[in-house]
C-alpha positions in Angstrom: 139.2 65.6 116.5 141.4 68.6 115.9 141.0 71.0 113.0 144.4 72.3 111.8 144.7 74.6 108.8 146.9 73.5 106.0 149.5 76.1 106.9 150.1 78.0 110.1 153.3 79.6 109.1 153.3 83.3 109.9 149.8 83.1 111.4 148.8 83.9 115.0 147.7 80.7 116.8 145.6 80.7 119.9 145.0 77.7 122.2 142.5 77.8 125.0 141.8 75.4 127.8 139.8 75.4 131.0 141.3 72.1 132.2 144.9 73.3 132.5 144.0 75.1 135.7 144.0 72.0 137.9 144.9 69.0 135.7 148.7 68.2 135.3 147.9 66.0 132.3 146.1 68.8 130.5 149.0 71.1 131.2 151.3 68.5 129.6 149.0 68.4 126.6 149.0 72.2 126.3 152.9 72.2 126.5 153.0 69.5 123.8 150.5 71.4 121.6 152.6 74.6 121.9 155.8 72.7 121.0 154.2 71.0 118.0 152.7 74.3 116.7 156.0 76.1 117.2 157.7 73.7 114.7 155.4 75.1 112.0 156.7 78.7 112.6 153.6 80.6 113.5 154.1 84.4 114.0 152.8 84.1 117.5 151.4 81.5 119.9 148.8 82.6 122.5 147.7 80.4 125.4 144.4 81.5 126.9 143.1 80.3 130.2 139.8 81.6 131.5 140.6 81.0 135.2 143.6 79.5 136.8 146.1 79.9 139.7 148.8 82.4 138.9 151.4 79.6 139.0 149.7 77.9 136.0 149.8 81.2 134.0 153.4 81.7 134.8 154.3 78.2 133.7 152.9 78.9 130.2 154.7 82.3 130.0 157.9 80.3 129.5 156.7 78.5 126.3 154.1 80.8 124.7 154.6 84.2 123.1 151.6 85.5 125.1 149.5 84.2 127.9 146.0 85.5 128.7 144.6 84.5 132.1 141.3 86.2 132.6 141.2 85.5 136.3 143.8 84.3 138.8 142.0 84.1 142.1 143.8 83.4 145.3 143.3 81.1 146.9 142.4 78.9 143.9 140.3 75.8 144.6 138.2 74.8 141.7 137.5 76.0 138.1 133.8 75.6 138.4 133.5 78.0 141.2 134.2 80.9 138.8 131.4 80.2 136.4 127.7 80.7 136.6 127.2 77.7 134.3 129.9 75.0 134.1 128.2 72.0 132.5 130.1 69.6 130.2 129.9 70.0 126.5 129.1 66.8 124.6 131.6 65.5 122.0 128.8 65.6 119.4 128.1 69.3 120.1 131.8 70.1 119.8 132.1 68.3 116.4 129.0 70.1 115.1 130.4 73.5 116.1 133.8 72.7 114.4 131.9 71.5 111.3 129.9 74.8 111.2 133.1 76.8 111.6 134.9 75.0 108.8 132.0 75.6 106.5 131.9 79.4 107.1 133.7 81.6 104.5 137.2 82.6 105.7 136.3 86.3 105.7 133.6 85.7 108.3 135.7 83.4 110.5 138.6 85.7 111.0 142.3 84.9 110.9 143.1 83.1 114.2 
């Protein structure tokens, strides 16, 4: 379930993912998401990755306007090693958070 605003033209768009650090399929999904969003002419696309190998961050620099990699440890072995708490988030929890976000007034949500 993705929430996409009616128009993203001339807006800054940010896309974050933890899984792209080690999962080639998620990197492919991120590339596809960036390409799809680019067709709608946003002012800027930012890919954010909390922790990943430098090679992953470099890969996204070729397709995004900006890439934010909070940590690029070497050697890189597992995403979960860099978090105090790395439990899975249930789909129902994600849906509820998205629902709450959509119901908040725009001036409270911000413009990203």
